[in-house]
Phi, psi and omega in degrees: 000139183263131175273135182269148177283163182298323179295321178294323180294326180289338181280345183285127176228161177139155177082358181257155178246137181279167179296321178296320178296317178295323179294316179296319178297316179297317179297320179296317180295316180297320180295315180295320177298320179295320178295315179297318179296324178293325177285322184282319182234075180290127179244143178277149175280142179270000000 
């Protein structure tokens, strides 16, 4: 087994989600919940 140097360990990336990615996922979920709620409980505008 090869031991990696500290510099090589710092270059490894992956498995993380960015703030923008988390924001897009959250916005998508909220939008889909709103669309489903609009079909299930249609409310009139005043």
